[in-house]
C-alpha positions, 0 to 999 in steps of 0.5 A: 526451544527449550527442552523442557517444553512438554511435546503436547505444547509444541504446536502452540508454541509454533502457530506460524508452522503449519500444524501436519509440518510441525509433526512431520518435523517433530514426530515426538509432538503428539497432541495429548488430545489424539485418539491413540496413545504411545503404545498403540491403544486408543486414549481415552482422553476424547471421551472427556469431550462432549458436544462442541455445541454443549457444556463439557466435561473437562479434567483439571489438567485439560490443556484445550483452547478455552480451558487454557486460556485462549481468548475468544477473538483468538479461537479462530486462529486456532483452527486453520485459514480457512476458519479464520479468513474473514468472508468477503460482504457478498458471501455473507450477503448470499449465505443470509439470503434464504432467510429473505424468502422465510420471512416473506412466507411468515410475514404473508401469513402473519399479515393476511392469515388472521383476515383471511380465516376470518373471512371464512367464518371462524372466529377470534376465540377459535383463530387464538386457538389455531395459531397454536399449530405455528408455535406446537410444530416449532417445539417438535419440528425444528429440534427433530430437523436439527437433529436430523440434519446433524446426522445426515451425509448426503454428498450434497450437504448437511442442511440442504437436502431439508431447506429445498424439502421444506421449501417444495412443501411450502411451495404446494401449501401457499397456492392450496390455503389461498384457494380453499374455498374453490377447491372445497367447493369444486370438489363437494360439488362434485357430490351436489353440496350446496356452496352456502351451505353450513356444511361448505362452510364447516368443510372449508375452515377444516380444509384450511386449518389442515393446509396451515397446518401442513404449510407451518410445518413446511416452514420450519423445516426450511427454516430449521435448515436455513438457520444451521446452515447459516451457523455452518457456513460462517467463521467464529468470529463474523458470527456477530456479523452474519446475524446482522447481515441477517437482520438486514435480510429479514428486514428486506423480506418484511418490507417486501412481504408487508408492502405486498400486503399493503398494495391493491395486488389483484389491480396490477397483477390479476394473473396471479388471482383474483384476490389479495391472498392468492397474488400474495401467495404466488409472489412468496412462493416466487420470492422463497424459491428463488432465495433458495435456490441462489443459496444452495448454488453460490455457498457449498457446504463441507461435505459431511461424509468426512465426519465419519458415519453418524449414530447408528441409534434409531430416532424413535419417539421416545429416542428423540424426546430423550435425545432432546432432554440430554442435550437440554441439560448439557447447554452452555450457560450462556445458551440456557441464558439466552433461551431463558430470556426468549421464553419471556421475549417472545411471550411479548412478541407473539400477540403483537405480531400476530393481532396488530393488523387486527388491533389497528384495523379496528382502530379504523372502523370503530367511528364507522361501526358507531356511525352505523349501528345497523350495517349489514354483513357485507358492508362490514366485511367491506369495512374490514377490508379497508382495516386490514389494508390499514393494518397492512401499511402499519406492517409495513411502517414496522418493517422499515423501521426495523430494517432502518435499524437492522443497518444501523445498529452494527455501527453503533453496537460494541461487538463481542468478536474481533476480525482476525488480523491479515496475514502479515498482522497475524499474531505469533501468540499470545505470549509473543510481541505482536499485539492480537490486533492491528495496531491501527485499531483504536477500538475493536470493529465489528467486521459488519461495519466495513462490510457495507464499504468496497474493500481499501486499496491499502492498509493506510486506508483501511486503518482511517476507514477503521477510525472513522467507522469506529467514531459511530460506536457508543462505548457502553452499549453492547449488544446485551445492554442493547438487547435490554433497552429493546425490552424496556422500550417495547413494554412501555410502547405497549403500555401506550396502548391505554391511550391510543385512538386512533391508527395513525397514532398506532402506526407511528407506534409501530414505527418505534417499536420497530427498532425493539423488533430489530434487536430480536431478531439480531441479539439472540442469534449472534450471541447463540451462533457466536457461542456454538461456533466458538465451542465448534472449534475447540472441538475440531481442534482438540479431536472432541466428539461431534455428536451434537452440533448446530442443529439441536442447539438451534432446534433448542432455541427454537422451542424457547421461542416456541413453547411461549408462543403457545402460552401468549396463545392460550391467554389470549384465547381467555382474554378474547373470550372475556373482553370479545365484542361482536364483528360489527360492533365498535370499541372492541379492546380485546386485542389491546390488552392481550397487547398489554399482557405482552408488555409485561412478559418484555419487563420479565424478558428485560431482567433476564437479559441482565443475566446474560455475561459480556464477552468472556466470562471473569472465570474463564479470565481468572483461568487465563491469568493464573495459565499464563502467569503458570506457563511464563514460570515454566518457560523460564 
């Protein structure tokens, strides 16, 4: 080795050697980013490092992996064998399995929440206001839980205590909500209240709203822990693949949730309850508790006590919002743009997800109400009960379409990151003679594609499988472009609601929209998770301060999802106030206008998505080429 090689680059010139072994054999090879200098005084270099999830403030001569031009798909090699090693498909499935239980909880609330609350006597305009509870809890709860879990130093892990706590509260809240009438009537009956009185009716509605608040907060706590749990326990190069598996699991949860809502459950499971919502609540609790238990038992978190003590500053209300404001300002450009896309994206999706059952149900009852204008309230309720089942079937078709798309899309979309080669094929250096990818790979291929199949017996078989699966990829279809197309498809489908007059046509439309929903479940989380993990690798390698981690960034992302839902809810409430008709009247198109408003927002989301970058930013590529040339001239 040339004697003029700077000491701080020594560990990077010897990628085949363990870093600790390098330090023992070359005592002078102390990295620039160590926390003490040659005189034994604390170095201030590490103070230039910000959160691994946020845009760091760097000096011009910083030689960190990203600033020095290390390609994004080589970052895993710099973080040790544990991070670089690809996880098995069973590991990724078990890691993301808990999302399936959460999705069943959301599916139960979405598909049956509106009809159930309407059955208690709540009006549509009031219902639209009530649905603000979910987004509002998401804006506050998920970021707060993200910060709390980042600072957690429990021996069981950072995320598991919150996953288990949120799940426990959900297991209590769902049955209580389903048995609202019995609880309120039984309690007020002790004081002689008439179950049919207006006072008991209003009390039941208020009690249900309170339980809905508890339920939304509990599910958000569990979901915040799960999302960060997934990012923490998957390697950088498999973040895209992990979120593809998450999409599959979410699809399974949606299918099971909506299938349960379509089947006449009290007929087959009368011991769980005498109404559809009661039986659904019990099934949801079993699914959520079981999936969370499996993920927590079979996936081991890194002991957070090795990260040192958490910040000593308290997390009061002022401190919390101040911290979130600072973190939002320091988000990396890519994550910030994804959040901007999600703002418009969820203005469109919220009305569709929450009112699709009501929309298709209205199409079902229109001919009934036209033929029978003087139906009694009991007959109207019976007609709407049948209509709700028809709407639930459309949601089932929507979920099956989304699940199928989640299975297919990883084979068609060109991945952003490449899986690391095996140890025998591990590259010596980006300037060395060995290639950065296995020589048998004609195109970069996502690990999720091969993870659906058993491992081949030898490298030759792996090469053939790689070539075969790569043929399915559409060369121009990147994840960003696929997401743009999904926005345009959703906007087109919402415009078609002007011409749909039958539940059958609306059900087909719901199936087509499932393709767009699959991209919304996959693309944003894949892009953000890869960015988080990439910067996390950089921070651990450079000794950066780890103040903000996956929890806070995913919490901010959830704010970008929840805030537009509040906007959509307020707009929906105004539209309902203007266009809503009576419960037993035909041709109520108020929900259709709400969904068309969402289609306009999807067009804005498509434009914002076009501003996202693909892979490594052009500026980073320029730095990469310039620094490589400079290093080449130094080594001559």
